Phi, psi and omega in degrees: 000130182261129178234132176248126173248116182263125181243115180249353184258150182300156184291334185233144182113347172206173185269000188303314182292322178295319181292320179304314183289314178306312180293324174298309179301322181289322178297316179297317180302333179259026173062028173264150174278124186234140167232133175262122185244116182260121177228172183042232180296337183295344180292336176300339181291336181270007179289136177281143180075043184303134173247098182269007184310145181056016178265339185079006180246158179269142176303139178261001186298323183291319178297320175296324180287326177297315176300313181298326177289342176267011178070023181266121182294140173246108182256132180249129177287113182309315180297318178294324181300314177299314180297332178281351181080020179258151177253150181305324179290350180266009188263155175300135182299129176107346173288159186244123181277137181226157175268176182304328180294325177292323176296316179295323177297320177303309181296320182292328182277359184267138167284334179217147184230130177242134179251137172229000000 
């Protein structure tokens, strides 16, 4: 079974990003094929060297690395990345840049879609 998890919200300020990643890790642990798709503010979750100081939240960089080590693709929308003011070189190693068509393919190939 294929699951696509769309994360559109920034990593700090709410629990959405942490919950998206928690669900992705849980699905992988249960032998589901998972793609984590980061768009809009969600692309900030893939930034390398995250500084969550004063946010009250834990850095999600390690959790993204865990997903990648489990061979779960983490896809970052190139257009959203530009709007967020990030460069591809500032991303966690192993994430995959995709264009809007790549986002659409990830969604179309999923049996289930979760939004955060």
